[in-house]
Each structure stands twice: as C-alpha cells, then as structure tokens.
C-alpha positions as CSV (number, residue, x, y, z in Angstrom):
1,X,2.2,-16.6,6.8
2,X,2.7,-13.1,6.7
3,X,3.4,-12.8,3.0
4,X,-0.4,-14.5,2.8
5,X,-2.1,-12.3,5.5
6,X,-0.4,-9.2,3.9
7,X,-1.9,-10.4,0.6
8,X,-5.4,-10.9,2.0
9,X,-5.4,-7.5,4.2
10,X,-4.3,-5.4,0.8
11,X,-7.0,-7.1,-0.9
12,X,-9.5,-5.9,1.5
13,X,-8.3,-2.3,1.8
14,X,-8.0,-2.4,-2.1
15,X,-11.9,-3.7,-2.7
16,X,-13.2,-0.9,0.1
17,X,-11.4,1.9,-1.7
18,X,-12.6,0.8,-4.6
19,X,-16.3,-0.3,-3.3
20,X,-18.2,2.1,-5.5
21,X,-16.8,0.8,-8.8
22,X,-17.2,-2.8,-7.6
23,X,-21.1,-2.2,-7.2
24,X,-21.5,0.4,-10.3
25,X,-20.1,-2.7,-12.5
26,X,-21.7,-5.5,-10.7
27,X,-18.3,-7.6,-10.1
28,X,-18.9,-8.3,-6.4
29,X,-19.1,-12.1,-7.2
30,X,-15.8,-12.2,-8.9
31,X,-14.1,-10.5,-6.0
32,X,-15.8,-12.9,-3.8
33,X,-14.0,-15.6,-5.4
34,X,-11.0,-13.6,-5.3
35,X,-11.2,-13.2,-1.4
36,X,-12.0,-17.1,-0.9
37,X,-8.9,-17.8,-2.7
38,X,-7.1,-16.0,-0.6
39,X,-8.5,-16.9,2.2
40,X,-7.8,-20.5,1.7
41,X,-4.2,-19.3,1.2
42,X,-4.2,-17.6,4.1
43,X,-5.9,-20.4,6.5
44,X,-3.6,-23.0,5.0
45,X,-0.3,-20.9,5.8
46,X,-2.0,-20.5,9.3
47,X,-2.5,-23.9,9.8
48,X,1.2,-25.1,8.7
49,X,2.4,-22.4,10.8
50,X,0.3,-23.7,13.8
51,X,1.0,-27.5,13.2
52,X,4.7,-26.8,13.0
53,X,4.2,-25.2,17.0
54,X,2.0,-27.9,17.9
55,X,4.9,-30.4,16.7
56,X,6.9,-28.5,18.8
57,X,5.5,-28.3,21.9
58,X,4.2,-31.8,21.2
59,X,7.9,-33.0,21.1
60,X,8.9,-31.3,24.4
61,X,6.0,-32.8,26.1
62,X,6.9,-36.1,24.9
63,X,10.7,-36.0,25.6
64,X,9.2,-34.9,29.2
65,X,7.3,-38.0,29.4
66,X,10.3,-40.4,27.9
67,X,12.3,-38.9,30.5
68,X,10.1,-39.5,33.6
69,X,9.5,-43.3,32.1
70,X,13.2,-43.3,32.1
71,X,14.0,-42.2,35.6
72,X,11.7,-44.3,37.1
73,X,12.4,-47.5,34.9
74,X,16.0,-47.0,36.2
75,X,15.4,-45.5,39.9
76,X,12.4,-47.9,40.9
77,X,14.3,-51.2,40.7
78,X,17.6,-49.3,42.7
79,X,15.1,-48.1,45.6
80,X,13.6,-51.7,46.0
81,X,17.2,-53.0,46.2
82,X,17.8,-50.4,48.6
83,X,20.6,-48.4,46.5
84,X,18.4,-45.3,46.3
85,X,15.9,-43.7,48.5
86,X,12.4,-42.6,47.6
87,X,12.8,-39.2,48.0
88,X,15.9,-39.5,46.0
89,X,14.1,-40.7,43.3
90,X,11.1,-38.4,43.6
91,X,13.4,-35.3,43.8
92,X,15.2,-36.8,40.4
93,X,11.8,-36.9,38.5
94,X,11.0,-33.3,39.5
95,X,14.3,-32.1,38.4
96,X,14.0,-34.3,35.3
97,X,10.7,-32.5,34.6
98,X,12.5,-28.8,35.2
99,X,15.0,-29.8,32.6
100,X,12.9,-29.4,30.0
101,X,11.4,-26.0,30.8
102,X,14.3,-24.1,29.4
103,X,14.4,-26.2,26.2
104,X,10.5,-25.9,25.7
105,X,11.2,-21.9,26.7
106,X,14.2,-21.7,24.1
107,X,11.4,-23.1,21.2
108,X,8.7,-20.8,22.1
109,X,11.3,-17.6,22.0
110,X,13.1,-19.0,18.8
111,X,9.0,-18.8,17.7
112,X,8.5,-15.3,18.7
113,X,12.1,-14.4,17.2
114,X,10.9,-15.5,14.1
115,X,7.6,-13.4,14.0
116,X,10.1,-10.5,15.0
117,X,12.7,-11.1,12.0
118,X,9.9,-11.1,9.6
119,X,8.3,-7.8,11.0
120,X,11.3,-6.4,11.1
121,X,12.3,-7.1,7.4
122,X,8.8,-5.5,6.4
123,X,9.2,-2.7,8.2
124,X,12.9,-2.1,6.8
125,X,11.7,-2.7,3.3
126,X,9.1,0.1,4.0
127,X,11.4,2.8,5.5
128,X,14.1,2.0,2.5
129,X,12.0,3.5,0.1
130,X,13.9,6.5,-1.5
131,X,12.9,9.8,0.1
132,X,13.9,13.5,-0.3
133,X,15.7,14.5,2.9
134,X,14.1,17.9,3.9
135,X,15.1,20.7,6.3
136,X,13.2,23.1,8.2
137,X,13.8,26.4,6.3
138,X,12.3,29.3,4.8
139,X,13.1,31.0,1.4
140,X,14.3,34.3,0.7
141,X,10.9,36.3,0.4
142,X,13.1,39.2,-1.2
143,X,13.4,36.5,-4.2
144,X,9.4,35.7,-4.0
145,X,8.5,33.8,-7.7
146,X,12.1,33.2,-8.7
147,X,13.0,29.9,-10.1
148,X,16.5,28.9,-11.0
149,X,17.1,25.1,-13.0
150,X,20.6,24.6,-13.2
151,X,22.1,21.5,-15.0
152,X,19.2,19.5,-14.3
153,X,19.2,16.1,-15.2
154,X,17.0,13.2,-14.4
155,X,16.4,9.5,-15.4
156,X,15.4,6.2,-14.1
157,X,18.1,4.0,-13.9
158,X,20.2,4.5,-17.1
159,X,17.7,6.0,-18.8
160,X,17.8,9.7,-18.8
161,X,15.1,11.6,-19.4
162,X,16.2,15.1,-19.1
163,X,20.1,16.5,-20.0
164,X,21.1,19.7,-18.3
165,X,17.9,21.6,-18.7
166,X,18.7,25.2,-17.7
167,X,15.9,27.9,-17.1
168,X,15.7,31.3,-15.2
169,X,12.0,32.9,-14.7
170,X,11.0,35.4,-12.3
171,X,7.3,37.4,-11.6
172,X,5.6,37.9,-14.0
173,X,7.2,35.5,-16.4
174,X,4.5,32.9,-17.4
175,X,5.9,30.4,-20.2
176,X,4.3,27.2,-21.7
177,X,6.0,24.0,-21.9
178,X,5.3,21.9,-25.0
179,X,6.1,18.7,-26.2
180,X,4.7,15.1,-27.3
181,X,3.5,12.3,-25.0
182,X,5.7,10.8,-22.5
183,X,8.7,13.5,-23.0
184,X,8.6,14.5,-19.3
185,X,6.6,17.6,-19.0
186,X,4.6,16.1,-16.2
187,X,8.0,15.1,-14.7
188,X,9.9,18.1,-14.9
189,X,6.9,20.3,-13.3
190,X,7.3,17.4,-10.4
191,X,11.1,18.1,-10.1
192,X,10.1,21.9,-10.0
193,X,7.6,21.3,-7.1
194,X,10.3,19.1,-4.8
195,X,8.1,15.8,-5.5
196,X,10.9,14.2,-7.5
197,X,14.9,14.3,-6.7
198,X,17.0,15.2,-9.9
199,X,19.5,13.0,-10.7
200,X,22.1,16.1,-11.0
201,X,21.8,19.8,-11.1
202,X,19.9,22.0,-8.9
203,X,16.2,23.5,-8.5
204,X,16.3,26.4,-6.8
205,X,12.8,28.4,-6.1
206,X,12.6,31.9,-4.3
207,X,16.7,31.5,-3.7
208,X,16.8,28.2,-1.8
209,X,17.5,24.6,-2.8
210,X,13.7,22.5,-3.1
211,X,15.2,20.0,-1.1
212,X,16.1,22.3,1.5
213,X,12.5,23.6,2.1
214,X,10.2,21.3,4.3
215,X,7.0,20.1,3.2
216,X,4.9,22.5,4.8
217,X,7.2,25.2,3.7
218,X,7.3,24.3,0.1
219,X,3.5,24.7,-0.6
220,X,3.8,28.2,0.2
221,X,6.1,28.7,-2.5
222,X,5.4,26.2,-5.2
223,X,1.8,25.3,-6.1
224,X,1.5,22.1,-8.1
225,X,-1.9,22.2,-10.1
226,X,-2.6,18.3,-11.2
227,X,-4.9,17.0,-14.1
228,X,-6.1,14.9,-11.5
229,X,-8.0,16.0,-8.3
230,X,-6.9,14.1,-5.2
231,X,-9.5,13.9,-2.4
232,X,-9.0,13.3,1.4
233,X,-11.7,11.3,3.0
234,X,-13.5,14.0,4.7
235,X,-16.0,16.9,4.7
236,X,-15.4,19.5,1.7
237,X,-14.1,22.3,4.0
238,X,-11.4,19.8,5.2
239,X,-10.2,18.9,1.7
240,X,-10.2,22.7,0.8
241,X,-8.1,23.6,3.6
242,X,-6.3,20.3,3.8
243,X,-7.5,19.9,7.6
244,X,-6.2,23.4,8.8
245,X,-9.0,25.1,10.7
246,X,-7.2,28.4,10.3
247,X,-7.8,28.9,6.7
248,X,-11.3,28.4,6.3
249,X,-12.2,31.9,5.7
250,X,-9.6,32.4,3.5
251,X,-10.9,29.0,1.4
252,X,-14.5,30.3,1.4
253,X,-13.0,33.4,-0.9
254,X,-11.2,31.5,-3.0
255,X,-14.3,29.4,-3.4
256,X,-16.0,32.6,-4.3
257,X,-13.7,33.4,-7.1
258,X,-13.6,29.6,-8.5
259,X,-18.2,29.9,-7.8
260,X,-17.4,26.6,-6.0
261,X,-19.2,28.1,-3.2
262,X,-22.5,27.9,-5.5
263,X,-22.5,24.3,-6.0
264,X,-21.3,23.5,-2.5
265,X,-24.6,25.6,-0.9
266,X,-27.0,23.1,-2.9
267,X,-25.8,20.0,-1.0
268,X,-27.3,18.9,1.9
269,X,-24.6,19.7,4.4
270,X,-22.7,22.5,2.7
271,X,-19.1,22.6,3.2
272,X,-19.6,19.9,5.8
273,X,-20.9,17.3,3.1
274,X,-18.6,14.1,3.2
275,X,-16.3,13.6,0.4
276,X,-16.3,9.8,-0.7
277,X,-14.1,9.9,-3.6
278,X,-16.3,7.2,-5.6
279,X,-18.7,6.9,-8.7
280,X,-21.7,7.1,-5.9
281,X,-20.6,10.5,-4.8
282,X,-22.5,13.0,-5.1
283,X,-20.0,15.9,-5.6
284,X,-18.9,15.9,-9.5
285,X,-15.7,15.2,-10.4
286,X,-15.5,18.7,-11.9
287,X,-16.5,20.5,-8.5
288,X,-13.4,18.1,-7.1
289,X,-11.0,19.5,-9.2
290,X,-12.2,23.3,-8.5
291,X,-12.0,21.9,-4.9
292,X,-8.0,20.8,-5.6
293,X,-7.4,23.7,-7.5
294,X,-8.6,25.9,-4.4
295,X,-6.4,23.9,-1.9
296,X,-3.1,24.7,-4.0
297,X,-4.0,28.5,-4.0
298,X,-4.5,28.7,-0.5
299,X,-0.9,29.0,0.4
300,X,-0.6,31.7,-1.8
301,X,2.5,30.2,-3.6
302,X,4.2,32.7,-5.7
303,X,5.1,29.9,-8.2
304,X,2.4,28.3,-9.8
305,X,2.8,25.2,-11.9
306,X,-0.2,24.0,-14.0
307,X,-0.1,20.6,-15.8
308,X,-3.1,20.0,-17.5
309,X,-5.5,20.6,-14.6
310,X,-8.1,21.9,-17.0
311,X,-9.1,18.4,-18.3
312,X,-11.2,17.0,-15.1
313,X,-13.6,20.5,-15.5
314,X,-16.8,20.8,-17.3
315,X,-17.6,23.6,-19.6
316,X,-18.8,26.1,-16.6
317,X,-15.7,25.3,-14.4
318,X,-13.4,26.0,-17.2
319,X,-14.3,29.5,-17.7
320,X,-14.0,30.3,-14.3
321,X,-10.5,28.9,-14.1
322,X,-9.2,30.9,-17.4
323,X,-10.7,34.0,-15.6
324,X,-8.6,33.2,-12.2
325,X,-5.5,32.4,-14.4
326,X,-5.7,35.8,-16.0
327,X,-6.7,37.1,-12.8
328,X,-2.9,35.7,-11.6
329,X,-0.8,37.1,-14.7
330,X,1.5,39.6,-13.6
331,X,1.2,38.4,-9.9
332,X,3.0,35.2,-10.2
333,X,5.5,33.1,-12.3
334,X,3.6,30.1,-14.0
335,X,4.8,27.3,-15.9
336,X,1.8,26.1,-17.9
337,X,2.0,22.0,-19.7
338,X,-1.5,22.3,-21.4
339,X,-3.0,21.3,-24.6
340,X,-5.6,23.9,-24.6
341,X,-4.8,27.3,-26.9
342,X,-6.6,29.7,-24.6
343,X,-4.6,28.7,-21.8
344,X,-1.4,28.4,-23.7
345,X,-2.1,31.9,-25.0
346,X,-1.7,33.3,-21.6
347,X,2.0,32.3,-21.9
348,X,5.0,35.1,-23.0
349,X,7.2,32.8,-24.1
350,X,7.2,28.9,-25.0
351,X,9.5,25.9,-25.1
352,X,9.3,22.7,-26.5
353,X,10.7,19.6,-24.4
354,X,12.3,17.0,-26.9
355,X,14.9,14.0,-26.6
356,X,15.8,15.4,-23.3
357,X,16.2,19.3,-24.1
358,X,14.1,22.2,-23.3
359,X,14.7,24.9,-25.8
360,X,12.4,28.1,-26.7
361,X,10.6,28.0,-29.6
362,X,8.3,30.5,-31.7
363,X,4.2,30.2,-30.4
364,X,3.1,29.4,-34.2
365,X,5.7,26.2,-33.6
366,X,4.1,25.7,-30.5
367,X,0.5,25.8,-31.6
368,X,1.3,22.2,-33.3
369,X,0.6,20.8,-29.9
370,X,-2.2,22.1,-28.9
371,X,-5.8,21.1,-29.0
372,X,-9.0,23.3,-30.0
373,X,-10.5,25.0,-26.7
374,X,-14.3,24.1,-25.5
C-alpha cells in the first residue's frame, strides 16, 4: 500500500514541477492516463489492506458471538437444572465478552505496528544516504584564495576517475582545465567545492579541509559557477540573495555590473517578480543564468570555479560575463573549465585532465579542446 501511494505522490509532484513542459507539448492526456493507472494500483492496494483489516475485525466479532452462544448453550441447561445461578451465567457472558477485548486490541496494535515499521524503514532509507559530515569552522583568512590538492583520488565503486592528483594555487593564479567529454572536469570542480567527498587524498582551501567547513561558511571561500542555472521558487530578489534579506543592497550592486538590473526593471514587479522556472516563465534563461552567477559572487569567495557557465547566456550576457571575469582577474584564484577561447585566454596556465591524471600543457596544445567564441 505504501509503495503504491509513494509512486502516486511522486508522480503528482514531478508532474506539477514540469507542468509548463506538459502544457507546451500538449501531453496532458498521456499524463492523465498514467495517473489513472497509478490511482488504480493505489486503490486496489488500499482495498486489499482494508479487506485484511476488516477480516481481522470480523473474525474478532465472530469469535466473540460464538463464545457467547457457547456459554449460553452450556450455562442455560445448568441454570434450568439448578446447578448454576442466573447471575453467574450473566457474569460469565460479560466476562467472555471482555476476554476478546485484549485480543482485538492486540490485532489493532499489530496493524499500527506494521504501519510504523514501514514508515521507519522508509525514513531509514532516506537518512542512510551518504552525506558529507561538516563541522562549524572558519578558514584561515591569511591564506585566503589558496587551494592545496594532495593525492586526490575519486571513483564510483571500483571505477576510479582520478588517481593521485596534486595541485597548488593561490591568488592571482588562474588556470584552465581541458579534456574530452566524460573525463571528470565537472567532478573535479565539485570535489574542490566540497560537494563530493574524495575516495582518498584531501582538498584544502584557505588552509582548512573543505569537509571541515560548514556549508554556510564554505560558500564564502569557494564559489562554483555551474553551467545550469538553479532557480528557487520565489522572487528574483530571493533568488539573488538566497533568501538573505541582509544582502539585498549588495545583490543590486553586482546585478548592475552584469546589467541584470536593466532587464529586471522591464518586468512588471521588478525584483519582486516571481520565478517559475518553466518554459512559460517570463524570465529568459540567459537572465536566470546571470542571477545564478550573482548568487555565487554575493558571498565574495576568493576561489572561483567556473564550469562552462557561459553556455546558458545570450550574446549580451556573454559580453558582460567576460568583463566581470576580467575584473576579477588578479583578485581571486580561479579554475576555469570551458570550451570558449575568450574565457580560456584569461588563464595563466593550462592543464589537461586525461586518463585520471592532471598534467600541465602548453596553451597551443589546449586549443584543440576549445571552440570558437561568439
């Protein structure tokens, strides 16, 4: 019963999240048929569960009636013959009825225990998901902008993606990491950002291990600008500040640099415009990408990880991004993973990630992995 209900609820949530796509492609009827099948499975499951529960209750009532009939059948002749009193018979009937109450309560408790057991197993499966245990701590600000990667290895199961990677960076270093598809460039940046935990080795930023920094502190040291824009259900301002009202003035300042303020000013409610994150949203994907970039830079991290974040931008936004990265050059430590020549030229050194190893290469060799700029 629980599994069927979970599937139905998950389907409803997923359908609501992608309601704009469903409307755009006109597949409402298909999703309705799928929901009807899930509803049918859920109804059958609930019916079977109710049937079992009812059968248990009916069995208890039936057993109780049989016991009363048995007591009366045996006790009535005894009363007629004077071997038993009428009051004794009545007391026996009452006691026999009470005898079934503990049994019925035990069946009731057993049913609730099964519900609890299933819910507990579901909760355990959720909480057993691997998580990085973080501690409240602050980095060494004297070493701001430093990255120390020591013997870093990472893999999924027995399939190792990296083997003993070592790297040392500090302000004003800017490096570009090149490589083919699926070699792990994004994974390496996620390891440095503390999103993933290495199989062995360590990643130290600003003099402290990334796993020892609380999430709210880590974003102040390392900023990962990803290719996909992530939008929260809220207003534009809430998305810019990650719901931190104290950073609104700073968010507007950075929005001015990326010229997002001009686009927002044209919207009906300005910064209070709701973000739906769907095809029917009035906010263009390029603007959403700039909003995501502002959210990262709002914490003023001294380490910037750039992972093909230019791909979601239009031509105008791309130009503003180049200007912003040029302004940041010399002020932060930056690791760039991009196919774009203009952004790649900002790097002082170039590295090639291949066969699980990271090695420094000449800029001419790295050009083979780049594409032409806009």
